[in-house]
C-alpha positions as CSV (number, residue, x, y, z in Angstrom):
1,M,-20.6,-33.6,41.8
2,S,-17.0,-34.5,41.5
3,V,-15.6,-37.1,39.2
4,L,-14.8,-39.3,42.2
5,Q,-18.4,-39.0,43.5
6,K,-19.8,-39.9,40.1
7,T,-17.4,-42.9,39.8
8,L,-18.3,-44.1,43.3
9,S,-22.0,-43.7,42.5
10,L,-21.6,-45.8,39.4
11,L,-19.6,-48.5,41.1
12,T,-21.7,-48.8,44.3
13,G,-25.1,-48.0,42.7
14,K,-25.8,-45.7,45.6
15,P,-26.8,-42.2,44.5
16,V,-24.9,-39.3,46.0
17,T,-27.4,-36.9,47.5
18,P,-26.4,-33.3,48.0
19,K,-27.0,-32.0,51.5
20,E,-28.8,-28.8,50.5
21,R,-31.7,-29.4,48.1
22,P,-34.1,-26.5,48.4
23,L,-36.2,-27.8,45.5
24,K,-36.3,-31.4,46.8
25,G,-39.9,-31.0,48.0
26,L,-41.2,-30.0,44.6
27,S,-42.8,-32.5,42.2
28,E,-41.6,-33.0,38.6
29,R,-44.6,-31.0,37.4
30,Q,-43.8,-28.1,39.7
31,L,-40.2,-28.0,38.5
32,I,-41.4,-28.0,34.9
33,E,-43.7,-25.1,35.7
34,L,-40.8,-23.2,37.3
35,E,-38.6,-23.9,34.2
36,S,-41.4,-22.9,31.9
37,E,-41.7,-19.5,33.5
38,I,-38.3,-18.8,32.1
39,G,-38.7,-20.8,28.9
40,C,-41.9,-19.0,27.8
41,Q,-40.1,-15.7,27.7
42,L,-37.4,-16.8,25.2
43,F,-39.6,-16.2,22.2
44,G,-40.4,-12.5,22.9
45,P,-43.3,-10.8,24.6
46,I,-46.4,-12.9,25.3
47,P,-49.4,-11.2,23.7
48,A,-52.3,-10.1,26.0
49,G,-54.7,-13.0,26.6
50,H,-52.1,-15.6,25.6
51,R,-50.5,-18.3,27.7
52,R,-47.2,-19.8,26.6
53,D,-45.1,-22.7,27.9
54,F,-41.7,-23.9,26.7
55,F,-39.9,-26.6,28.7
56,C,-37.8,-29.7,28.6
57,L,-39.9,-32.7,29.2
58,D,-37.1,-35.3,29.3
59,E,-33.6,-35.7,28.0
60,S,-34.7,-35.6,24.4
61,T,-38.1,-33.9,24.3
62,W,-39.0,-30.1,24.3
63,V,-42.5,-28.8,24.4
64,W,-43.8,-25.4,23.2
65,H,-47.5,-24.8,24.0
66,E,-49.6,-21.7,23.5
67,E,-53.2,-21.0,24.5
68,W,-55.3,-17.9,23.5
69,I,-58.9,-16.8,22.9
70,D,-59.8,-16.5,19.3
71,E,-60.9,-12.9,18.8
72,E,-63.4,-13.8,16.0
73,T,-65.1,-16.8,17.7
74,G,-64.4,-16.1,21.4
75,K,-63.3,-19.7,21.7
76,K,-60.2,-21.0,23.5
77,R,-57.6,-22.1,21.0
78,S,-54.3,-23.9,21.6
79,S,-51.3,-25.2,19.8
80,T,-48.7,-27.7,21.0
81,T,-45.4,-28.4,19.3
82,R,-43.1,-31.2,20.5
83,Y,-39.5,-31.4,19.4
84,E,-37.8,-34.8,19.8
85,A,-34.1,-35.1,19.5
86,H,-33.0,-38.3,17.6
87,E,-29.6,-39.5,16.4
88,N,-30.5,-38.4,12.8
89,G,-32.1,-35.0,13.6
90,V,-34.8,-33.2,15.5
91,L,-38.4,-34.4,14.8
92,K,-41.2,-31.8,15.0
93,A,-44.6,-33.1,16.0
94,Q,-47.4,-30.5,15.8
95,D,-51.2,-30.6,16.2
96,G,-52.7,-32.2,13.1
97,V,-49.5,-31.9,11.0
98,N,-47.3,-34.7,9.8
99,Y,-44.1,-35.3,11.8
100,R,-41.0,-33.9,10.1
101,F,-37.4,-33.3,10.8
102,I,-36.5,-29.7,11.1
103,E,-33.6,-28.0,9.4
104,G,-32.1,-24.6,8.5
105,E,-33.3,-21.6,10.4
106,E,-35.9,-23.4,12.4
107,L,-33.3,-25.9,13.7
108,T,-30.9,-23.0,14.4
109,N,-33.6,-21.1,16.3
110,L,-34.5,-24.1,18.4
111,A,-30.8,-24.8,19.2
112,V,-30.4,-21.1,20.4
113,A,-33.6,-21.4,22.4
114,V,-32.5,-24.6,24.1
115,R,-29.1,-23.1,24.9
116,L,-30.6,-20.0,26.4
117,Y,-33.2,-22.0,28.3
118,Y,-30.5,-24.2,29.8
119,E,-28.4,-21.3,30.8
120,Q,-31.3,-19.3,32.3
121,V,-33.0,-22.2,34.1
122,M,-29.7,-23.4,35.6
123,R,-29.1,-19.8,37.0
124,G,-32.7,-18.8,37.8
125,V,-34.2,-22.1,39.1
126,Y,-31.4,-24.3,40.2
127,K,-28.9,-21.5,41.2
128,R,-26.1,-23.3,39.4
129,D,-23.5,-22.2,36.9
130,P,-24.6,-23.7,33.5
131,I,-21.0,-24.5,32.5
132,T,-19.5,-25.9,35.7
133,G,-22.7,-27.0,37.5
134,Q,-21.2,-25.3,40.6
135,K,-23.6,-23.6,43.0
136,L,-23.9,-19.9,42.4
137,T,-22.9,-17.7,45.3
138,D,-24.6,-14.5,46.5
139,T,-21.2,-12.8,46.5
140,P,-20.9,-10.3,43.6
141,P,-17.9,-10.9,41.3
142,A,-14.8,-9.0,42.1
143,T,-14.0,-5.8,40.2
144,I,-10.6,-5.0,38.8
């Protein structure tokens, strides 16, 4: 969307709708599932019998969810971690654990995961350049 289109949209209150929207028919949940297919791979291989999700829930919330069968008990286990971006840091909310702001290596790792997620989801799901937002073309880049 150009600056002019954004400005007009803000002034008139009418959203500018792109003509081609191949994902338009999908629900928010379906889009999250598509994004999570990419996000779940960012933390390395998924062990056999495990299920992993990593996705952006909204503009300030990231969710990491894992499910597996406990080998000792045979029961289904799960763990959900929610990261919430605030002005004063990133708050980590995890099952049964006090909320806390993350720092150091954990914060760095999350920042890297978020950047990789954004780049790969923009390319893989939305077919857009993550820097410019422009639609990717099927034409291979020119060689010199």
